[in-house]
KOLLUMNU-331232 format. One record per residue: x, y, z of N, C-alpha, C in turn; residue number from 1; residue in three letters. Coordinates in steps of 0.001 Angstrom, whole numbers. Layout:
N
{nc1=X, nc2=Y, nc3=Z, cac1=X, cac2=Y, cac3=Z, cc1=X, cc2=Y, cc3=Z, nr=NUM, rest=ALA}
...
***
This chain:
102
{nc1=1741, nc2=24768, nc3=-29364, cac1=3030, cac2=24761, cac3=-28676, cc1=2866, cc2=25084, cc3=-27196, nr=1, rest=GLU}
{nc1=1963, nc2=26005, nc3=-26877, cac1=1737, cac2=26376, cac3=-25479, cc1=1211, cc2=25185, cc3=-24682, nr=2, rest=ALA}
{nc1=411, nc2=24349, nc3=-25328, cac1=-124, cac2=23166, cac3=-24651, cc1=1003, cc2=22201, cc3=-24305, nr=3, rest=VAL}
{nc1=1948, nc2=22031, nc3=-25228, cac1=3066, cac2=21131, cac3=-24970, cc1=3919, cc2=21623, cc3=-23807, nr=4, rest=GLU}
{nc1=4144, nc2=22923, nc3=-23747, cac1=4919, cac2=23506, cac3=-22644, cc1=4173, cc2=23302, cc3=-21334, nr=5, rest=VAL}
{nc1=2885, nc2=23542, nc3=-21339, cac1=2069, cac2=23371, cac3=-20133, cc1=2094, cc2=21915, cc3=-19673, nr=6, rest=TRP}
{nc1=1959, nc2=20982, nc3=-20625, cac1=1993, cac2=19562, cac3=-20268, cc1=3365, cc2=19149, cc3=-19732, nr=7, rest=LEU}
{nc1=4423, nc2=19673, nc3=-20307, cac1=5769, cac2=19373, cac3=-19815, cc1=5959, cc2=19898, cc3=-18401, nr=8, rest=ALA}
{nc1=5464, nc2=21103, nc3=-18134, cac1=5532, cac2=21667, cac3=-16781, cc1=4711, cc2=20842, cc3=-15803, nr=9, rest=ASP}
{nc1=3540, nc2=20420, nc3=-16233, cac1=2681, cac2=19584, cac3=-15391, cc1=3379, cc2=18274, cc3=-15044, nr=10, rest=LEU}
{nc1=3969, nc2=17639, nc3=-16039, cac1=4667, cac2=16376, cac3=-15813, cc1=5851, cc2=16562, cc3=-14858, nr=11, rest=ALA}
{nc1=6601, nc2=17630, nc3=-15040, cac1=7744, cac2=17905, cac3=-14164, cc1=7284, cc2=18147, cc3=-12730, nr=12, rest=ALA}
{nc1=6186, nc2=18888, nc3=-12567, cac1=5658, cac2=19149, cac3=-11231, cc1=5110, cc2=17882, cc3=-10589, nr=13, rest=ASN}
{nc1=4525, nc2=16994, nc3=-11376, cac1=4038, cac2=15730, cac3=-10840, cc1=5201, cc2=14883, cc3=-10330, nr=14, rest=MET}
{nc1=6270, nc2=14812, nc3=-11099, cac1=7450, cac2=14057, cac3=-10689, cc1=8029, cc2=14641, cc3=-9403, nr=15, rest=VAL}
{nc1=8132, nc2=15950, nc3=-9344, cac1=8662, cac2=16617, cac3=-8162, cc1=7768, cc2=16353, cc3=-6947, nr=16, rest=GLN}
{nc1=6480, nc2=16430, nc3=-7126, cac1=5537, cac2=16203, cac3=-6035, cc1=5606, cc2=14768, cc3=-5524, nr=17, rest=SER}
{nc1=5602, nc2=13810, nc3=-6446, cac1=5669, cac2=12405, cac3=-6050, cc1=7005, cc2=12070, cc3=-5393, nr=18, rest=LEU}
{nc1=8085, nc2=12633, nc3=-5902, cac1=9404, cac2=12415, cac3=-5295, cc1=9433, cc2=12943, cc3=-3868, nr=19, rest=SER}
{nc1=8886, nc2=14126, nc3=-3681, cac1=8830, cac2=14704, cac3=-2340, cc1=7998, cc2=13862, cc3=-1389, nr=20, rest=GLY}
{nc1=6866, nc2=13369, nc3=-1880, cac1=6029, cac2=12503, cac3=-1043, cc1=6770, cc2=11232, cc3=-662, nr=21, rest=MET}
{nc1=7488, nc2=10654, nc3=-1619, cac1=8219, cac2=9421, cac3=-1333, cc1=9289, cc2=9659, cc3=-273, nr=22, rest=LEU}
{nc1=10024, nc2=10741, nc3=-394, cac1=11067, cac2=11055, cac3=593, cc1=10448, cc2=11209, cc3=1978, nr=23, rest=VAL}
{nc1=9331, nc2=11923, nc3=2063, cac1=8666, cac2=12108, cac3=3362, cc1=8128, cc2=10783, cc3=3895, nr=24, rest=ARG}
{nc1=7584, nc2=9957, nc3=3023, cac1=7025, cac2=8675, cac3=3438, cc1=8122, cc2=7722, cc3=3905, nr=25, rest=CYS}
{nc1=9287, nc2=7779, nc3=3263, cac1=10400, cac2=6940, cac3=3699, cc1=10864, cc2=7326, cc3=5096, nr=26, rest=LEU}
{nc1=10749, nc2=8603, nc3=5424, cac1=11161, cac2=9082, cac3=6744, cc1=10120, cc2=8762, cc3=7811, nr=27, rest=ALA}
{nc1=8856, nc2=8910, nc3=7461, cac1=7786, cac2=8678, cac3=8433, cc1=6538, cc2=8229, cc3=7697, nr=28, rest=GLU}
{nc1=6168, nc2=6984, nc3=7892, cac1=5009, cac2=6442, cac3=7193, cc1=3728, cc2=6894, cc3=7898, nr=29, rest=LYS}
{nc1=2924, nc2=7637, nc3=7180, cac1=1633, cac2=8095, cac3=7673, cc1=582, cc2=7562, cc3=6711, nr=30, rest=ASP}
{nc1=-138, nc2=6531, nc3=7135, cac1=-1066, cac2=5845, cac3=6239, cc1=-2167, cc2=6750, cc3=5714, nr=31, rest=TYR}
{nc1=-2523, nc2=7756, nc3=6467, cac1=-3600, cac2=8636, cac3=6029, cc1=-3104, cc2=9747, cc3=5102, nr=32, rest=GLU}
{nc1=-1852, nc2=10148, nc3=5256, cac1=-1346, cac2=11304, cac3=4513, cc1=-906, cc2=10977, cc3=3089, nr=33, rest=ALA}
{nc1=-539, nc2=9721, nc3=2840, cac1=45, cac2=9381, cac3=1544, cc1=-860, cc2=8446, cc3=754, nr=34, rest=PHE}
{nc1=-820, nc2=8575, nc3=-576, cac1=-1592, cac2=7652, cac3=-1414, cc1=-1001, cc2=6241, cc3=-1346, nr=35, rest=PRO}
{nc1=-1814, nc2=5285, nc3=-1675, cac1=-1433, cac2=3877, cac3=-1605, cc1=-167, cc2=3572, cc3=-2411, nr=36, rest=SER}
{nc1=-47, nc2=4181, nc3=-3580, cac1=1107, cac2=3903, cac3=-4434, cc1=2404, cc2=4356, cc3=-3772, nr=37, rest=GLN}
{nc1=2379, nc2=5474, nc3=-3074, cac1=3573, cac2=5970, cac3=-2386, cc1=3891, cc2=5066, cc3=-1204, nr=38, rest=ILE}
{nc1=2867, nc2=4647, nc3=-452, cac1=3083, cac2=3734, cac3=671, cc1=3696, cc2=2425, cc3=190, nr=39, rest=LEU}
{nc1=3181, nc2=1921, nc3=-908, cac1=3689, cac2=668, cac3=-1467, cc1=5135, cc2=816, cc3=-1944, nr=40, rest=SER}
{nc1=5416, nc2=1899, nc3=-2633, cac1=6775, cac2=2133, cac3=-3121, cc1=7751, cc2=2288, cc3=-1954, nr=41, rest=LEU}
{nc1=7346, nc2=2998, nc3=-915, cac1=8209, cac2=3163, cac3=261, cc1=8485, cc2=1811, cc3=913, nr=42, rest=ALA}
{nc1=7462, nc2=961, nc3=1008, cac1=7670, cac2=-380, cac3=1563, cc1=8641, cc2=-1183, cc3=711, nr=43, rest=ASP}
{nc1=8540, nc2=-1058, nc3=-601, cac1=9442, cac2=-1806, cac3=-1481, cc1=10883, cc2=-1302, cc3=-1369, nr=44, rest=GLN}
{nc1=11057, nc2=-9, nc3=-1209, cac1=12396, cac2=551, cac3=-1015, cc1=12988, cc2=17, cc3=288, nr=45, rest=VAL}
{nc1=12181, nc2=52, nc3=1373, cac1=12661, cac2=-471, cac3=2656, cc1=12979, cc2=-1961, cc3=2561, nr=46, rest=HIS}
{nc1=12108, nc2=-2709, nc3=1875, cac1=12354, cac2=-4144, cac3=1720, cc1=13659, cc2=-4392, cc3=973, nr=47, rest=PHE}
{nc1=13882, nc2=-3663, nc3=-97, cac1=15101, cac2=-3851, cac3=-889, cc1=16346, cc2=-3553, cc3=-60, nr=48, rest=SER}
{nc1=16296, nc2=-2478, nc3=713, cac1=17441, cac2=-2124, cac3=1561, cc1=17692, cc2=-3214, cc3=2607, nr=49, rest=GLN}
{nc1=16624, nc2=-3674, nc3=3242, cac1=16757, cac2=-4699, cac3=4282, cc1=17214, cc2=-6031, cc3=3691, nr=50, rest=LYS}
{nc1=16690, nc2=-6376, nc3=2517, cac1=17074, cac2=-7636, cac3=1881, cc1=18547, cc2=-7613, cc3=1481, nr=51, rest=ALA}
{nc1=19001, nc2=-6505, nc3=915, cac1=20420, cac2=-6401, cac3=548, cc1=21311, cc2=-6534, cc3=1777, nr=52, rest=GLU}
{nc1=20930, nc2=-5874, nc3=2859, cac1=21723, cac2=-5948, cac3=4089, cc1=21702, cc2=-7362, cc3=4660, nr=53, rest=ALA}
{nc1=20540, nc2=-8012, nc3=4655, cac1=20429, cac2=-9369, cac3=5201, cc1=21225, cc2=-10368, cc3=4368, nr=54, rest=ALA}
{nc1=21223, nc2=-10192, nc3=3068, cac1=22000, cac2=-11088, cac3=2200, cc1=23486, cc2=-10924, cc3=2468, nr=55, rest=ILE}
{nc1=23938, nc2=-9678, nc3=2575, cac1=25376, cac2=-9450, cac3=2777, cc1=25828, cc2=-9917, cc3=4165, nr=56, rest=SER}
{nc1=24936, nc2=-9865, nc3=5164, cac1=25293, cac2=-10307, cac3=6521, cc1=24948, cc2=-11770, cc3=6766, nr=57, rest=ARG}
{nc1=24201, nc2=-12362, nc3=5848, cac1=23793, cac2=-13749, cac3=6028, cc1=22714, cc2=-13909, cc3=7099, nr=58, rest=GLY}
{nc1=21818, nc2=-12934, nc3=7193, cac1=20786, cac2=-12957, cac3=8233, cc1=19379, cc2=-12968, cc3=7635, nr=59, rest=THR}
{nc1=19187, nc2=-13727, nc3=6571, cac1=17866, cac2=-13778, cac3=5942, cc1=16768, cc2=-14299, cc3=6875, nr=60, rest=LEU}
{nc1=17049, nc2=-15284, nc3=7762, cac1=15993, cac2=-15712, cac3=8687, cc1=15507, cc2=-14573, cc3=9599, nr=61, rest=PRO}
{nc1=16405, nc2=-13687, nc3=9991, cac1=16006, cac2=-12539, cac3=10804, cc1=15102, cc2=-11595, cc3=10010, nr=62, rest=ASP}
{nc1=15418, nc2=-11417, nc3=8729, cac1=14579, cac2=-10575, cac3=7873, cc1=13192, cc2=-11187, cc3=7738, nr=63, rest=LEU}
{nc1=13132, nc2=-12493, nc3=7579, cac1=11837, cac2=-13165, cac3=7478, cc1=11011, cc2=-12933, cc3=8743, nr=64, rest=LEU}
{nc1=11651, nc2=-13045, nc3=9891, cac1=10956, cac2=-12792, cac3=11163, cc1=10440, cc2=-11356, cc3=11217, nr=65, rest=ASP}
{nc1=11263, nc2=-10424, nc3=10785, cac1=10869, cac2=-9015, cac3=10791, cc1=9676, cc2=-8776, cc3=9860, nr=66, rest=GLU}
{nc1=9717, nc2=-9377, nc3=8678, cac1=8622, cac2=-9211, cac3=7721, cc1=7332, cc2=-9836, cc3=8241, nr=67, rest=LEU}
{nc1=7444, nc2=-10979, nc3=8894, cac1=6256, cac2=-11608, cac3=9461, cc1=5684, cc2=-10758, cc3=10598, nr=68, rest=GLN}
{nc1=6550, nc2=-10108, nc3=11363, cac1=6087, cac2=-9180, cac3=12387, cc1=5373, cc2=-7990, cc3=11780, nr=69, rest=GLY}
{nc1=5902, nc2=-7493, nc3=10671, cac1=5264, cac2=-6382, cac3=9969, cc1=3902, cc2=-6806, cc3=9430, nr=70, rest=GLN}
{nc1=3810, nc2=-8034, nc3=8932, cac1=2533, cac2=-8555, cac3=8443, cc1=1523, cc2=-8626, cc3=9587, nr=71, rest=LEU}
{nc1=1976, nc2=-9078, nc3=10741, cac1=1102, cac2=-9135, cac3=11916, cc1=610, cc2=-7727, cc3=12280, nr=72, rest=GLN}
{nc1=1505, nc2=-6756, nc3=12193, cac1=1141, cac2=-5366, cac3=12486, cc1=85, cc2=-4863, cc3=11502, nr=73, rest=GLU}
{nc1=303, nc2=-5107, nc3=10221, cac1=-639, cac2=-4646, cac3=9206, cc1=-2012, cc2=-5296, cc3=9386, nr=74, rest=TYR}
{nc1=-2027, nc2=-6590, nc3=9668, cac1=-3304, cac2=-7295, cac3=9762, cc1=-4028, cc2=-7012, cc3=11073, nr=75, rest=THR}
{nc1=-3367, nc2=-6403, nc3=12024, cac1=-4030, cac2=-6087, cac3=13291, cc1=-4558, cc2=-4654, cc3=13338, nr=76, rest=SER}
{nc1=-4321, nc2=-3883, nc3=12289, cac1=-4813, cac2=-2505, cac3=12239, cc1=-6331, cc2=-2530, cc3=12068, nr=77, rest=VAL}
{nc1=-7028, nc2=-1785, nc3=12907, cac1=-8484, cac2=-1708, cac3=12833, cc1=-8875, cc2=-608, cc3=11849, nr=78, rest=ASP}
{nc1=-9381, nc2=-1017, nc3=10703, cac1=-9758, cac2=-58, cac3=9668, cc1=-11245, cc2=-153, cc3=9332, nr=79, rest=VAL}
{nc1=-12000, nc2=-724, nc3=10230, cac1=-13435, cac2=-873, cac3=9981, cc1=-14082, cc2=498, cc3=9840, nr=80, rest=GLU}
{nc1=-14873, nc2=631, nc3=8794, cac1=-15562, cac2=1883, cac3=8536, cc1=-14720, cc2=2913, cc3=7803, nr=81, rest=GLY}
{nc1=-13466, nc2=2583, nc3=7511, cac1=-12577, cac2=3508, cac3=6790, cc1=-12167, cc2=2824, cc3=5490, nr=82, rest=MET}
{nc1=-13006, nc2=2949, nc3=4484, cac1=-12834, cac2=2184, cac3=3240, cc1=-11502, cc2=2458, cc3=2543, nr=83, rest=ARG}
{nc1=-11112, nc2=3716, nc3=2440, cac1=-9855, cac2=4033, cac3=1752, cc1=-8676, cc2=3450, cc3=2523, nr=84, rest=VAL}
{nc1=-8692, nc2=3601, nc3=3845, cac1=-7610, cac2=3046, cac3=4659, cc1=-7587, cc2=1524, cc3=4559, nr=85, rest=MET}
{nc1=-8751, nc2=922, nc3=4505, cac1=-8841, cac2=-529, cac3=4361, cc1=-8183, cc2=-982, cc3=3052, nr=86, rest=GLN}
{nc1=-8443, nc2=-263, nc3=1982, cac1=-7836, cac2=-605, cac3=691, cc1=-6323, cc2=-419, cc3=722, nr=87, rest=LEU}
{nc1=-5859, nc2=636, nc3=1391, cac1=-4418, cac2=867, cac3=1504, cc1=-3746, cc2=-276, cc3=2251, nr=88, rest=LYS}
{nc1=-4327, nc2=-670, nc3=3369, cac1=-3739, cac2=-1740, cac3=4181, cc1=-3794, cc2=-3064, cc3=3423, nr=89, rest=VAL}
{nc1=-4888, nc2=-3333, nc3=2736, cac1=-4982, cac2=-4562, cac3=1946, cc1=-3884, cc2=-4620, cc3=887, nr=90, rest=GLN}
{nc1=-3639, nc2=-3500, nc3=243, cac1=-2596, cac2=-3438, cac3=-776, cc1=-1221, cc2=-3699, cc3=-156, nr=91, rest=SER}
{nc1=-963, nc2=-3081, nc3=994, cac1=318, cac2=-3280, cac3=1668, cc1=483, cc2=-4735, cc3=2115, nr=92, rest=LEU}
{nc1=-597, nc2=-5343, nc3=2583, cac1=-544, cac2=-6744, cac3=3007, cc1=-204, cc2=-7643, cc3=1820, nr=93, rest=VAL}
{nc1=-858, nc2=-7409, nc3=688, cac1=-589, cac2=-8235, cac3=-495, cc1=863, cc2=-8087, cc3=-960, nr=94, rest=MET}
{nc1=1356, nc2=-6855, nc3=-973, cac1=2750, cac2=-6627, cac3=-1364, cc1=3708, cc2=-7290, cc3=-383, nr=95, rest=ASP}
{nc1=3399, nc2=-7210, nc3=900, cac1=4271, cac2=-7797, cac3=1913, cc1=4281, cc2=-9317, cc3=1813, nr=96, rest=LEU}
{nc1=3136, nc2=-9914, nc3=1567, cac1=3081, cac2=-11370, cac3=1384, cc1=3961, cc2=-11777, cc3=207, nr=97, rest=ILE}
{nc1=3909, nc2=-10999, nc3=-860, cac1=4789, cac2=-11284, cac3=-2007, cc1=6257, cc2=-11166, cc3=-1614, nr=98, rest=HIS}
{nc1=6598, nc2=-10125, nc3=-856, cac1=7987, cac2=-9952, cac3=-418, cc1=8444, cc2=-11109, cc3=456, nr=99, rest=SER}
{nc1=7568, nc2=-11588, nc3=1314, cac1=7912, cac2=-12733, cac3=2163, cc1=8161, cc2=-13975, cc3=1313, nr=100, rest=ILE}
{nc1=7351, nc2=-14160, nc3=268, cac1=7534, cac2=-15302, cac3=-623, cc1=8842, cc2=-15233, cc3=-1404, nr=101, rest=ASP}
{nc1=9292, nc2=-14019, nc3=-1686, cac1=10541, cac2=-13843, cac3=-2447, cc1=11681, cc2=-14247, cc3=-1550, nr=102, rest=VAL}
***
């Protein structure tokens, strides 16, 4: 029974920790401070908010331009010699390309 309580506490603390990271990442994206999954989730939240706003205003071409600018920004980041950062940026680029296709 003690193990189950400990595991439940661990799971609750993990959720709290990840939620806090997401909130901080949504406010200020720091590629080095956050894990790739949080960076990706924050990008998807921002994309969803922007897409909903663009649909309601009828400005989808502007959103496409913005996303292509973001793609240009991601692909111009110099991450040579920083393997973890390189993987993070690659993941963000792949997700962004998918968002542009949507």
